SELO-262809 format. One record per residue (C-alpha): residue number from 1; residue in three letters; x negated, y negated, z negated. Coordinates in nm, 3 decimals. Example, Ala and Ser with C-alpha at 12.3 -4.5 7.8 and 13.67 -1.06 7.14 Angstrom:
REM residues 2
{1,ALA,{-1.230,0.450,-0.780}}
{2,SER,{-1.367,0.106,-0.714}}
This chain:
REM residues 423
{1,MET,{-2.593,4.574,2.497}}
{2,LYS,{-2.419,4.536,2.161}}
{3,LYS,{-2.625,4.226,2.090}}
{4,ALA,{-2.523,4.071,2.425}}
{5,LEU,{-2.158,4.155,2.360}}
{6,PHE,{-2.180,3.999,2.016}}
{7,LEU,{-2.329,3.678,2.161}}
{8,PHE,{-2.061,3.669,2.432}}
{9,LEU,{-1.781,3.700,2.174}}
{10,ALA,{-1.940,3.434,1.952}}
{11,ILE,{-1.960,3.194,2.244}}
{12,LEU,{-1.600,3.275,2.340}}
{13,VAL,{-1.477,3.202,1.986}}
{14,THR,{-1.674,2.876,1.973}}
{15,VAL,{-1.538,2.759,2.309}}
{16,SER,{-1.185,2.851,2.198}}
{17,MET,{-1.227,2.647,1.879}}
{18,VAL,{-1.360,2.348,2.070}}
{19,MET,{-1.074,2.371,2.319}}
{20,ALA,{-0.821,2.402,2.037}}
{21,GLY,{-0.975,2.104,1.864}}
{22,GLY,{-0.964,1.909,2.187}}
{23,GLN,{-0.600,2.002,2.240}}
{24,LYS,{-0.518,1.896,1.885}}
{25,SER,{-0.692,1.563,1.935}}
{26,ALA,{-0.508,1.509,2.260}}
{27,ALA,{-0.179,1.599,2.095}}
{28,THR,{-0.218,1.363,1.801}}
{29,GLY,{-0.450,1.103,1.952}}
{30,SER,{-0.471,0.738,1.861}}
{31,LYS,{-0.137,0.575,1.782}}
{32,THR,{-0.048,0.208,1.788}}
{33,LEU,{0.116,0.042,1.487}}
{34,LYS,{0.324,-0.257,1.596}}
{35,VAL,{0.337,-0.518,1.320}}
{36,LEU,{0.591,-0.803,1.321}}
{37,LEU,{0.445,-1.126,1.177}}
{38,SER,{0.593,-1.472,1.130}}
{39,GLU,{0.254,-1.644,1.164}}
{40,GLU,{-0.047,-1.606,1.388}}
{41,PRO,{-0.283,-1.326,1.275}}
{42,ALA,{-0.561,-1.581,1.209}}
{43,GLN,{-0.344,-1.729,0.933}}
{44,LEU,{-0.297,-1.391,0.769}}
{45,THR,{-0.661,-1.295,0.725}}
{46,ALA,{-0.610,-1.074,0.420}}
{47,LEU,{-0.333,-0.866,0.577}}
{48,MET,{-0.509,-0.833,0.914}}
{49,THR,{-0.833,-0.731,0.743}}
{50,VAL,{-0.671,-0.434,0.567}}
{51,LEU,{-0.478,-0.336,0.879}}
{52,GLU,{-0.801,-0.333,1.081}}
{53,LYS,{-0.978,-0.140,0.804}}
{54,TRP,{-0.703,0.122,0.812}}
{55,ALA,{-0.717,0.140,1.193}}
{56,THR,{-1.093,0.191,1.187}}
{57,GLU,{-1.074,0.464,0.924}}
{58,THR,{-0.787,0.653,1.087}}
{59,GLY,{-0.865,0.598,1.456}}
{60,ASN,{-0.535,0.419,1.517}}
{61,LYS,{-0.465,0.075,1.663}}
{62,VAL,{-0.279,-0.232,1.536}}
{63,GLU,{-0.072,-0.452,1.766}}
{64,PRO,{0.053,-0.781,1.609}}
{65,MET,{0.386,-0.922,1.727}}
{66,VAL,{0.431,-1.288,1.631}}
{67,ILE,{0.787,-1.421,1.604}}
{68,PRO,{0.831,-1.744,1.401}}
{69,TYR,{1.020,-1.716,1.074}}
{70,ASP,{1.346,-1.878,1.189}}
{71,ASP,{1.347,-1.706,1.529}}
{72,GLN,{1.340,-1.366,1.360}}
{73,LEU,{1.700,-1.415,1.248}}
{74,THR,{1.823,-1.410,1.607}}
{75,LYS,{1.564,-1.182,1.767}}
{76,PHE,{1.560,-0.898,1.514}}
{77,PRO,{1.929,-0.807,1.572}}
{78,LEU,{1.848,-0.782,1.945}}
{79,MET,{1.556,-0.551,1.865}}
{80,LEU,{1.793,-0.332,1.664}}
{81,ARG,{2.043,-0.320,1.948}}
{82,ASN,{1.782,-0.244,2.213}}
{83,ARG,{1.590,0.002,1.996}}
{84,ASP,{1.279,-0.208,2.059}}
{85,LEU,{1.157,-0.226,1.702}}
{86,PRO,{0.823,-0.298,1.536}}
{87,ASP,{0.685,-0.026,1.310}}
{88,LEU,{0.596,-0.256,1.021}}
{89,VAL,{0.748,-0.592,0.926}}
{90,TYR,{0.592,-0.869,0.716}}
{91,THR,{0.905,-1.045,0.591}}
{92,THR,{1.084,-1.233,0.317}}
{93,ARG,{1.441,-1.158,0.420}}
{94,LEU,{1.496,-0.922,0.715}}
{95,ALA,{1.498,-0.617,0.487}}
{96,HIS,{1.759,-0.791,0.270}}
{97,LEU,{1.981,-0.887,0.563}}
{98,TYR,{1.972,-0.537,0.716}}
{99,PRO,{1.882,-0.301,0.429}}
{100,GLU,{2.043,0.001,0.597}}
{101,GLU,{1.802,-0.034,0.891}}
{102,PHE,{1.487,0.007,0.680}}
{103,VAL,{1.305,0.294,0.515}}
{104,ASP,{1.383,0.345,0.146}}
{105,PHE,{1.041,0.322,-0.020}}
{106,SER,{1.162,0.472,-0.346}}
{107,LYS,{1.145,0.807,-0.165}}
{108,GLN,{0.804,0.741,-0.008}}
{109,ILE,{0.572,0.605,-0.277}}
{110,ASP,{0.522,0.600,-0.655}}
{111,THR,{0.689,0.269,-0.744}}
{112,SER,{0.565,0.280,-1.105}}
{113,ILE,{0.234,0.127,-0.984}}
{114,PHE,{0.404,-0.207,-0.910}}
{115,GLU,{0.471,-0.505,-1.134}}
{116,PRO,{0.842,-0.446,-1.214}}
{117,LYS,{0.949,-0.808,-1.163}}
{118,ALA,{0.767,-0.844,-0.832}}
{119,LEU,{0.932,-0.523,-0.716}}
{120,GLU,{1.271,-0.638,-0.845}}
{121,VAL,{1.271,-0.985,-0.689}}
{122,ILE,{1.113,-0.899,-0.354}}
{123,GLY,{1.249,-0.545,-0.316}}
{124,LYS,{1.595,-0.614,-0.465}}
{125,GLU,{1.655,-0.241,-0.518}}
{126,TYR,{1.914,-0.318,-0.786}}
{127,VAL,{2.118,-0.512,-0.527}}
{128,PHE,{2.100,-0.282,-0.225}}
{129,LYS,{2.068,0.052,-0.408}}
{130,GLN,{1.752,0.122,-0.209}}
{131,LEU,{1.404,-0.024,-0.196}}
{132,SER,{1.368,-0.157,0.157}}
{133,SER,{1.057,-0.375,0.107}}
{134,LEU,{0.744,-0.366,-0.107}}
{135,PRO,{0.579,-0.681,-0.240}}
{136,ILE,{0.245,-0.769,-0.084}}
{137,GLN,{0.203,-1.141,-0.147}}
{138,PHE,{0.387,-1.351,-0.400}}
{139,THR,{0.363,-1.679,-0.583}}
{140,ILE,{0.495,-1.781,-0.920}}
{141,THR,{0.563,-2.101,-1.111}}
{142,ILE,{0.270,-2.185,-1.336}}
{143,VAL,{0.168,-2.474,-1.560}}
{144,TYR,{-0.161,-2.650,-1.483}}
{145,TYR,{-0.327,-2.869,-1.744}}
{146,ASN,{-0.609,-3.123,-1.759}}
{147,ILE,{-0.871,-2.977,-1.995}}
{148,ASP,{-1.056,-3.308,-2.032}}
{149,ALA,{-0.735,-3.494,-2.119}}
{150,PHE,{-0.647,-3.236,-2.383}}
{151,ALA,{-0.994,-3.277,-2.535}}
{152,LYS,{-0.964,-3.656,-2.542}}
{153,ALA,{-0.624,-3.631,-2.715}}
{154,GLY,{-0.759,-3.371,-2.961}}
{155,MET,{-0.495,-3.120,-2.855}}
{156,ALA,{-0.523,-2.741,-2.868}}
{157,VAL,{-0.402,-2.539,-2.571}}
{158,PRO,{-0.107,-2.304,-2.627}}
{159,THR,{-0.171,-1.934,-2.577}}
{160,VAL,{0.026,-1.649,-2.422}}
{161,ASP,{0.094,-1.515,-2.771}}
{162,LYS,{0.183,-1.856,-2.911}}
{163,PRO,{0.336,-2.078,-2.641}}
{164,TRP,{0.484,-2.422,-2.700}}
{165,THR,{0.856,-2.485,-2.716}}
{166,ILE,{1.020,-2.721,-2.466}}
{167,ALA,{1.035,-2.986,-2.739}}
{168,GLU,{0.662,-2.942,-2.807}}
{169,LEU,{0.587,-2.964,-2.435}}
{170,PHE,{0.738,-3.310,-2.401}}
{171,ALA,{0.613,-3.425,-2.742}}
{172,ASN,{0.257,-3.326,-2.651}}
{173,GLY,{0.300,-3.485,-2.310}}
{174,LYS,{0.376,-3.810,-2.491}}
{175,LYS,{0.070,-3.757,-2.712}}
{176,LEU,{-0.148,-3.723,-2.401}}
{177,GLN,{-0.012,-4.053,-2.272}}
{178,ASP,{-0.061,-4.231,-2.602}}
{179,SER,{-0.424,-4.118,-2.610}}
{180,GLY,{-0.488,-4.304,-2.286}}
{181,ALA,{-0.615,-3.986,-2.122}}
{182,VAL,{-0.343,-3.979,-1.855}}
{183,LYS,{-0.071,-4.199,-1.708}}
{184,TYR,{0.198,-3.929,-1.729}}
{185,GLY,{0.216,-3.647,-1.979}}
{186,VAL,{0.410,-3.404,-1.760}}
{187,ALA,{0.503,-3.379,-1.392}}
{188,MET,{0.708,-3.135,-1.184}}
{189,ASP,{0.732,-3.083,-0.812}}
{190,PHE,{1.054,-3.226,-0.666}}
{191,SER,{1.189,-2.875,-0.630}}
{192,ARG,{1.475,-2.688,-0.787}}
{193,ALA,{1.230,-2.397,-0.830}}
{194,ARG,{1.047,-2.612,-1.086}}
{195,TYR,{1.344,-2.771,-1.261}}
{196,ASP,{1.540,-2.443,-1.278}}
{197,ASN,{1.285,-2.303,-1.521}}
{198,ILE,{1.426,-2.542,-1.782}}
{199,MET,{1.773,-2.411,-1.702}}
{200,TYR,{1.669,-2.047,-1.741}}
{201,MET,{1.474,-2.120,-2.060}}
{202,ASN,{1.795,-2.258,-2.206}}
{203,GLY,{1.992,-1.944,-2.120}}
{204,GLY,{2.167,-2.080,-1.811}}
{205,SER,{2.209,-1.964,-1.454}}
{206,MET,{2.359,-2.069,-1.122}}
{207,VAL,{2.615,-1.789,-1.109}}
{208,GLU,{2.731,-1.486,-1.305}}
{209,ARG,{2.860,-1.146,-1.199}}
{210,ASN,{3.234,-1.123,-1.139}}
{211,GLY,{3.301,-0.758,-1.058}}
{212,ASP,{3.166,-0.702,-0.707}}
{213,THR,{3.132,-1.074,-0.646}}
{214,TRP,{3.031,-1.387,-0.839}}
{215,LYS,{3.158,-1.682,-1.036}}
{216,VAL,{2.995,-2.026,-1.047}}
{217,ALA,{2.823,-2.102,-1.380}}
{218,ILE,{2.601,-2.399,-1.295}}
{219,ASN,{2.812,-2.639,-1.503}}
{220,SER,{2.789,-2.436,-1.825}}
{221,PRO,{2.723,-2.619,-2.154}}
{222,GLN,{2.369,-2.480,-2.175}}
{223,ASN,{2.293,-2.606,-1.823}}
{224,ILE,{2.430,-2.952,-1.900}}
{225,GLU,{2.213,-2.957,-2.214}}
{226,ALA,{1.905,-2.851,-2.015}}
{227,LEU,{1.958,-3.123,-1.754}}
{228,GLN,{2.007,-3.384,-2.027}}
{229,THR,{1.674,-3.281,-2.182}}
{230,PHE,{1.507,-3.333,-1.844}}
{231,ILE,{1.679,-3.669,-1.797}}
{232,ASN,{1.564,-3.785,-2.143}}
{233,ALA,{1.201,-3.695,-2.070}}
{234,ASN,{1.214,-3.886,-1.742}}
{235,ASN,{1.374,-4.188,-1.908}}
{236,ALA,{1.103,-4.183,-2.175}}
{237,GLY,{0.840,-4.213,-1.902}}
{238,ILE,{0.677,-3.883,-1.993}}
{239,LEU,{0.739,-3.773,-1.634}}
{240,PRO,{0.701,-4.001,-1.329}}
{241,LYS,{1.075,-4.073,-1.301}}
{242,ALA,{1.053,-4.208,-0.946}}
{243,ILE,{0.972,-3.857,-0.818}}
{244,TRP,{1.301,-3.706,-0.933}}
{245,ALA,{1.512,-4.022,-0.916}}
{246,GLY,{1.445,-4.054,-0.544}}
{247,GLY,{1.243,-4.373,-0.571}}
{248,SER,{0.922,-4.221,-0.436}}
{249,THR,{0.814,-3.958,-0.186}}
{250,ASP,{0.480,-3.915,-0.363}}
{251,ASN,{0.356,-3.564,-0.426}}
{252,PRO,{0.309,-3.515,-0.802}}
{253,GLY,{0.036,-3.267,-0.714}}
{254,ASP,{-0.170,-3.564,-0.598}}
{255,TYR,{-0.112,-3.728,-0.936}}
{256,PHE,{-0.256,-3.421,-1.105}}
{257,LYS,{-0.553,-3.405,-0.865}}
{258,ASN,{-0.627,-3.772,-0.939}}
{259,GLY,{-0.627,-3.711,-1.315}}
{260,ASP,{-0.308,-3.912,-1.375}}
{261,VAL,{-0.103,-3.617,-1.508}}
{262,GLY,{-0.186,-3.401,-1.810}}
{263,ILE,{0.054,-3.106,-1.756}}
{264,TYR,{0.183,-3.011,-1.413}}
{265,PHE,{0.450,-2.755,-1.315}}
{266,SER,{0.388,-2.619,-0.966}}
{267,GLY,{0.322,-2.296,-0.780}}
{268,SER,{0.034,-2.053,-0.804}}
{269,TRP,{-0.043,-2.117,-0.434}}
{270,ASN,{-0.202,-2.448,-0.537}}
{271,TYR,{-0.466,-2.280,-0.751}}
{272,ASN,{-0.737,-2.216,-0.496}}
{273,THR,{-0.680,-2.552,-0.330}}
{274,TYR,{-0.750,-2.716,-0.665}}
{275,VAL,{-1.061,-2.502,-0.714}}
{276,ARG,{-1.191,-2.661,-0.397}}
{277,ASP,{-1.055,-3.017,-0.434}}
{278,ILE,{-1.068,-3.111,-0.803}}
{279,THR,{-1.422,-3.201,-0.902}}
{280,SER,{-1.377,-3.505,-1.127}}
{281,PHE,{-1.238,-3.320,-1.432}}
{282,LYS,{-1.194,-2.974,-1.577}}
{283,TRP,{-0.855,-2.808,-1.551}}
{284,GLY,{-0.691,-2.473,-1.617}}
{285,VAL,{-0.362,-2.284,-1.647}}
{286,MET,{-0.156,-2.272,-1.965}}
{287,PRO,{0.142,-2.048,-2.050}}
{288,SER,{0.497,-2.166,-1.982}}
{289,PRO,{0.691,-2.306,-2.280}}
{290,MET,{0.966,-2.131,-2.474}}
{291,GLY,{1.322,-2.256,-2.445}}
{292,LYS,{1.614,-2.184,-2.675}}
{293,VAL,{1.658,-1.840,-2.520}}
{294,SER,{1.343,-1.743,-2.332}}
{295,ARG,{1.046,-1.849,-2.128}}
{296,SER,{1.081,-1.867,-1.751}}
{297,ALA,{0.884,-1.833,-1.431}}
{298,ILE,{1.027,-1.828,-1.080}}
{299,LEU,{0.880,-1.575,-0.842}}
{300,GLY,{0.900,-1.557,-0.464}}
{301,GLY,{0.703,-1.395,-0.188}}
{302,THR,{0.672,-1.161,0.105}}
{303,GLY,{0.719,-0.790,0.146}}
{304,LEU,{0.628,-0.512,0.385}}
{305,ALA,{0.917,-0.318,0.537}}
{306,ILE,{0.952,-0.035,0.789}}
{307,PRO,{1.244,-0.014,1.036}}
{308,LYS,{1.347,0.349,1.006}}
{309,ASN,{1.423,0.383,1.378}}
{310,SER,{1.092,0.239,1.498}}
{311,PRO,{0.879,0.462,1.727}}
{312,ASN,{0.604,0.505,1.468}}
{313,SER,{0.782,0.466,1.137}}
{314,SER,{0.600,0.770,0.997}}
{315,LEU,{0.268,0.609,1.088}}
{316,ALA,{0.376,0.294,0.906}}
{317,VAL,{0.453,0.504,0.598}}
{318,GLU,{0.101,0.646,0.621}}
{319,PHE,{-0.039,0.292,0.619}}
{320,ILE,{0.177,0.195,0.321}}
{321,ARG,{0.047,0.489,0.118}}
{322,TRP,{-0.313,0.420,0.225}}
{323,PHE,{-0.277,0.053,0.126}}
{324,TYR,{-0.098,0.068,-0.208}}
{325,SER,{-0.205,0.405,-0.348}}
{326,ASN,{-0.579,0.345,-0.313}}
{327,PRO,{-0.693,0.066,-0.549}}
{328,ALA,{-1.002,-0.007,-0.337}}
{329,ASN,{-0.790,-0.082,-0.031}}
{330,PHE,{-0.555,-0.315,-0.217}}
{331,GLN,{-0.854,-0.484,-0.381}}
{332,VAL,{-0.989,-0.576,-0.035}}
{333,PHE,{-0.662,-0.759,0.032}}
{334,LEU,{-0.662,-0.939,-0.305}}
{335,ASP,{-1.022,-1.054,-0.282}}
{336,ILE,{-0.943,-1.232,0.045}}
{337,ASP,{-0.591,-1.350,-0.042}}
{338,LYS,{-0.693,-1.471,-0.391}}
{339,GLY,{-0.329,-1.448,-0.494}}
{340,MET,{-0.120,-1.272,-0.754}}
{341,SER,{-0.126,-0.895,-0.765}}
{342,SER,{0.191,-0.692,-0.717}}
{343,LEU,{0.020,-0.389,-0.872}}
{344,LYS,{-0.009,-0.340,-1.247}}
{345,THR,{-0.371,-0.234,-1.273}}
{346,ILE,{-0.538,-0.450,-1.006}}
{347,THR,{-0.600,-0.825,-1.002}}
{348,TYR,{-0.799,-1.075,-0.804}}
{349,ARG,{-1.147,-1.115,-0.957}}
{350,PRO,{-1.237,-1.486,-0.978}}
{351,PRO,{-1.608,-1.571,-0.990}}
{352,THR,{-1.592,-1.794,-1.303}}
{353,PRO,{-1.494,-1.740,-1.669}}
{354,GLN,{-1.232,-2.018,-1.642}}
{355,GLY,{-1.087,-1.851,-1.333}}
{356,ILE,{-1.068,-1.515,-1.508}}
{357,ALA,{-0.885,-1.674,-1.801}}
{358,ASP,{-0.647,-1.860,-1.570}}
{359,TYR,{-0.556,-1.552,-1.370}}
{360,ALA,{-0.485,-1.362,-1.691}}
{361,VAL,{-0.234,-1.632,-1.787}}
{362,MET,{-0.085,-1.641,-1.437}}
{363,GLN,{-0.045,-1.264,-1.423}}
{364,ALA,{0.121,-1.268,-1.767}}
{365,GLU,{0.384,-1.511,-1.636}}
{366,ILE,{0.533,-1.232,-1.424}}
{367,ALA,{0.694,-1.094,-1.740}}
{368,ASN,{0.879,-1.426,-1.783}}
{369,VAL,{1.083,-1.396,-1.463}}
{370,THR,{1.434,-1.382,-1.609}}
{371,ARG,{1.713,-1.146,-1.518}}
{372,ALA,{1.933,-1.453,-1.464}}
{373,PHE,{1.700,-1.568,-1.186}}
{374,SER,{1.712,-1.224,-1.026}}
{375,GLU,{2.093,-1.229,-1.038}}
{376,ASP,{2.104,-1.577,-0.886}}
{377,GLU,{1.880,-1.461,-0.605}}
{378,ALA,{2.104,-1.157,-0.551}}
{379,SER,{2.406,-1.382,-0.495}}
{380,TYR,{2.241,-1.570,-0.205}}
{381,TRP,{2.418,-1.885,-0.328}}
{382,ARG,{2.191,-2.097,-0.107}}
{383,THR,{2.368,-1.968,0.202}}
{384,TYR,{2.663,-2.184,0.092}}
{385,LYS,{2.493,-2.487,-0.064}}
{386,ASP,{2.128,-2.566,-0.117}}
{387,ASN,{1.989,-2.919,-0.085}}
{388,GLU,{2.312,-3.055,-0.230}}
{389,TYR,{2.210,-2.910,-0.567}}
{390,ARG,{1.885,-3.104,-0.578}}
{391,ASP,{2.067,-3.417,-0.463}}
{392,TYR,{2.299,-3.396,-0.764}}
{393,LEU,{2.002,-3.345,-0.996}}
{394,LYS,{1.843,-3.654,-0.845}}
{395,GLN,{2.157,-3.859,-0.905}}
{396,ALA,{2.163,-3.747,-1.267}}
{397,VAL,{1.797,-3.842,-1.326}}
{398,ASN,{1.854,-4.177,-1.156}}
{399,GLY,{2.151,-4.249,-1.382}}
{400,ASP,{2.414,-4.255,-1.108}}
{401,LEU,{2.593,-3.959,-1.265}}
{402,SER,{2.590,-3.804,-1.611}}
{403,ALA,{2.446,-3.457,-1.649}}
{404,SER,{2.794,-3.306,-1.683}}
{405,ALA,{2.939,-3.504,-1.390}}
{406,ALA,{2.653,-3.400,-1.161}}
{407,LEU,{2.677,-3.030,-1.243}}
{408,ASN,{3.057,-3.026,-1.238}}
{409,ALA,{3.054,-3.189,-0.894}}
{410,PHE,{2.808,-2.935,-0.757}}
{411,ALA,{3.002,-2.648,-0.916}}
{412,ARG,{3.314,-2.761,-0.729}}
{413,GLU,{3.126,-2.782,-0.399}}
{414,LEU,{2.968,-2.440,-0.440}}
{415,SER,{3.299,-2.286,-0.546}}
{416,THR,{3.484,-2.435,-0.249}}
{417,SER,{3.222,-2.320,0.000}}
{418,SER,{3.165,-1.968,-0.143}}
{419,LYS,{3.523,-1.902,-0.259}}
{420,TRP,{3.382,-1.800,-0.596}}
{421,PRO,{3.577,-1.919,-0.901}}
{422,ILE,{3.418,-2.154,-1.152}}
{423,LYS,{3.352,-1.978,-1.480}}
């Protein structure tokens, strides 16, 4: 009798545990993480792979919401008003436009694991007094070089510990030309994000702090000097002047791919395209040169943000911790993305010795993102004037305006539009 009673009680306890477990499962269940994207999921393979990995491991689901980049500016405010928000946002600017609507990550995750400059530029915590986005994917200005051309000219490659100066950059570009190894010693994309590195290296900036606002500094003496240096190098034929003078719509990247350029300033996003496309010569990545004040690299990219009033914001926080705090999970993303790492201790692992060396140089460039660039980005000066700046640079390279006249003219335009005083 006692034995039967014991068995009955054991069965009763077991059934109760099963029922409790079932009730717990039904209570928590599988949740759906809505993710706002600006591109189709097929174009974001790395991000979708880690999201699906997380969903599989946790028993949750992922629902992509695709709204094109420009349309997000009008549709996201409607989502806020209607309380119809995604749980996770892949964005470059929404978290900056509406910082108060997003979760402050500084209270959710150990931010010391991130590359400080990537966190600073993409998260902009120092601007908004909260960290409303975390860097996931970013690119940076890097300097490609033609290894075969350097060998033919008998030139050694600068190192991270011993970079060239700006003067040495253009002098060695001329040496490459004179050797007959290349047609042009140096080339830069027709982009202010390339040219502005020379400005930052020389100690200049677009704007400067003026209390709670800004003052225009683009026409400072150091900026005029930097532009004149660039003009001189173009006039000397070291760079393909037609690119920046407006006489050609050619892509200088094609010049580099064809072996016509020895040293090429562009973005890190080109790297894996070149791995695939350049087969006629050896090439690599060299460190950026040193200006009068510093070295410079310009960083930009995308972050992950969580609307704090979304239905499953706490679930999104769980994903963020799973993704960034576990090196193996972030490594899965990097190995597919093949981009720069926003975490200090993890990098993409290229399959070749040259690739490993190149990525070490690229990753080291993060430290060369200047505070002046960060401040310029914080001002959002491009909301007032943007393409006009490059147009004035083009006129200066073409000889239509002097360096000082071009920058003074743009300073006046920016000041008039922004209501900021000229320094």
